[in-house]
C-alpha positions in Angstrom: -15.5 6.2 0.3 -13.6 5.2 3.4 -12.0 2.0 3.8 -10.5 0.9 7.1 -9.5 3.0 10.3 -8.9 6.8 9.6 -7.0 6.8 12.7 -4.6 4.1 11.7 -4.8 2.8 8.1 -7.5 3.4 5.7 -8.1 3.9 1.9 -10.3 6.7 0.6 -11.4 5.6 -2.9 -13.9 7.4 -4.8 -14.7 7.0 -8.9 -14.9 9.9 -10.7 -16.4 9.4 -14.3 -15.8 12.7 -15.8 -12.4 11.7 -15.7 -12.8 8.2 -17.4 -11.3 7.9 -21.1 -12.7 4.9 -23.2 -12.6 1.6 -20.9 -10.5 3.0 -18.2 -12.2 3.6 -14.7 -10.5 6.8 -12.9 -10.9 8.4 -9.6 -9.0 9.1 -6.7 -7.4 6.7 -4.3 -5.6 8.0 -1.1 -4.2 5.8 1.6 -4.1 7.2 5.5 -1.6 6.1 7.7 -1.6 7.4 11.1 -3.6 10.4 10.2 -1.3 11.4 7.4 -2.6 11.3 3.8 -0.4 9.5 0.9 -0.1 10.9 -2.0 0.2 14.7 -0.8 -1.4 16.0 -3.9 -4.6 14.8 -5.7 -3.5 12.4 -8.6 -6.0 10.4 -11.0 -5.9 6.5 -10.4 -6.7 4.0 -13.0 -8.4 1.8 -10.7 -8.8 -1.1 -13.6 -5.1 -1.2 -13.5 -3.9 -0.1 -10.1 -6.7 -2.4 -8.0 -6.0 -5.5 -9.8 -2.2 -5.2 -9.1 -2.4 -4.3 -5.5 -4.9 -7.2 -5.1 -2.9 -9.8 -6.9 -2.5 -13.1 -4.9 1.3 -12.4 -4.8 1.5 -8.7 -4.1 2.6 -7.4 -0.9 -0.8 -6.2 0.1 -2.5 -9.6 0.0 0.8 -11.6 0.9 3.2 -9.6 3.0 6.5 -11.2 3.7 6.3 -13.2 6.8 9.7 -13.1 8.6 10.0 -13.0 12.3 13.9 -12.1 12.4 13.7 -9.3 9.9 10.5 -8.0 12.0 12.5 -7.7 15.1 15.1 -5.5 13.8 15.0 -1.7 13.7 13.3 0.2 10.8 16.5 1.2 9.1 17.7 -2.5 8.8 14.3 -3.4 7.7 14.1 -0.7 5.0 17.9 -1.6 4.0 17.1 -5.3 3.9 13.6 -4.7 1.5 15.3 -2.0 -0.7 17.5 -4.2 -2.5 16.3 -4.8 -6.1 18.9 -7.5 -6.7 16.7 -9.8 -4.1 14.4 -12.4 -5.3 11.6 -11.0 -3.0 12.0 -7.4 -3.8 9.0 -6.9 -5.5 7.2 -8.0 -2.7 8.4 -5.9 0.0 6.5 -2.9 -0.6 2.8 -2.6 -1.6 2.3 -1.5 -5.2 0.7 1.9 -5.0 1.5 3.5 -8.5 0.1 7.2 -8.2 1.6 6.9 -4.5 5.1 5.6 -5.8 5.0 8.4 -8.5 4.5 10.9 -5.8 7.7 9.8 -4.2 6.6 7.5 -1.5 6.9 4.2 -0.9 5.0 1.7 2.1 7.3 -1.4 2.7 5.0 -4.2 4.6 6.3 -7.2 6.9 4.5 -9.6 9.0 5.8 -11.6 12.0 2.8 -13.8 11.4 0.7 -11.9 14.4 1.3 -8.3 13.4 2.0 -6.5 10.5 4.4 -3.3 9.9 4.4 -0.6 7.4 6.9 1.5 7.2 6.4 4.5 4.6 9.7 5.9 3.0 10.3 9.0 0.9 12.2 7.9 -2.1 15.1 10.1 -2.8 18.0 10.2 -5.4 19.8 7.3 -4.0 18.2 6.3 -0.9 14.9 5.8 0.8 14.2 7.9 3.8 12.0 7.0 6.8 8.9 9.0 7.1 6.6 7.0 9.1 5.6 3.7 10.7 2.2 1.6 11.6 1.7 -1.6 13.3 -1.5 -3.4 13.2 -2.6 -6.7 14.4 -2.9 -9.4 11.6 -6.5 -9.4 12.3 -7.0 -5.5 12.0 -4.7 -5.4 8.8 -7.0 -8.6 7.3 -10.3 -6.6 8.2 -9.1 -3.5 5.9 -7.8 -5.7 3.0 -11.1 -7.6 2.9 -13.0 -4.2 2.9 -10.8 -3.4 -0.2 -11.5 -6.5 -2.0 -15.1 -6.2 -1.2 -15.2 -3.0 -2.5 -13.5 -4.0 -5.6 -15.7 -7.0 -6.4 -18.8 -5.1 -6.0 -17.3 -1.8 -7.9 -17.5 -3.3 -11.6 -14.0 -1.9 -12.6 -13.4 -4.8 -14.8 
């Protein structure tokens, strides 16, 4: 199932019962940003673990940090600021995509209350390397977020 806008920001989510063991609901979860797909290889996603964390009220996906001053900085300055594990808000600076992170990518997210900026980075040994970025209006972003929430609420992953 495709949720979102395939040319900007979207999720491809498909449950694959043949991959499931016990109570765990499994399948694939890909994220498309600017027509590029993450992760780059097929990985098994455990939906009843990954989606609750993604949709937690405190997650960066549901409640991005709003900082108008930071939003205006360069991509490199934003990444440097957000990629600080000592910061109290570090866990809220990136979207919790386990399989995407395990494949070496991280999606930082930030809002200025009117727009949402997503910075995609490749994790290298000691730093984050900028790969791509996307800016959406809050309205566009909230519509995609709503689609993911509705999908989860109706999928029976619990």
